[in-house]
C-alpha positions, 0 to 999 in steps of 0.5 A: 500500500502506497500513501498518496496524501494525508498524515502517514499511511492508511493503517497509521495516521499518526493520531491527528484528529480529522486527518485523512490518509489515502493510499493506492492498493494496486490494480486500481483500488484506493483506500481512504482512512479518516482519524476520529475528530476527537478521542475519549474514553474507550474500551480496549479494542474498540475504536475511539470516536468514529473511524471510517475506512473507504475502499474504491472498487469501481472497475477493480478486478477481484473486488470481493477478495480485495474487500475481504482483505481490506475488512480483515485489516480493519478488524485487526487494526480495531482489535476485532479479529479475535472472535468468531464474529470476525469471520461472520463479518468477512462472510457478510462483506463477501456477500454484499460485494458479490451481490453488487458484482452480480446484480448491480453493475458492479461494486463502486465502493466499500465503506467501513465505519466503526465506533464504540457501539457498532461496525457499519458496512456499506457497499455502493453500486451502480444501480438504484434498483433495490436488492431482492431477498428471496424467501427461504433458500431452497436446498440443492438450488444454487444462488439466492442466499446472499441477502438471507446470509446478510440478514442472519449475520447482521444485527440490522441491514437495509438500503438507501438510494442516491443519484445514480446508485445505492448503498446496501448496508449492514451493522454488527454490534461492537459487543459481538465483535469484541466478545463474540456474543450472538445477536439478540433477535 
């Protein structure tokens, strides 16, 4: 990863409040990381304030694998890589990115926002058509499970449209990422 501007690399901003670092990952992918505006008391392993990481994926080959690697690094940086929920998070990101690739003119961007309460995942794509959640997946029939998996693994999920595209988002409670607790439904 090569920094292109900002304070340091995307993985270490030097803790300058509000600092933004951009880096090129190669293959056309770029990453942007913003340091929280203010820091305060926090639990060990939880992001202080609101942290945001953005991965541009438009036209990037291997966007699902790059998105998973990007998410894995963010979870590691935030101390959220030690529970089974971190693996669920990687699967959730893979499903969101795969759905955008297959059904929505490709992935434009993956945005991860984290604070003391939750991890918010957004996948931006190039169509305003809402995703279609099939009823219960059928045994032996491939496909149709993406949004079912998103629903089962996240605490909340939804979509919002804008201009020429939409974002499909999901949230995972920080306590699940830190302690591996199951979501209460």
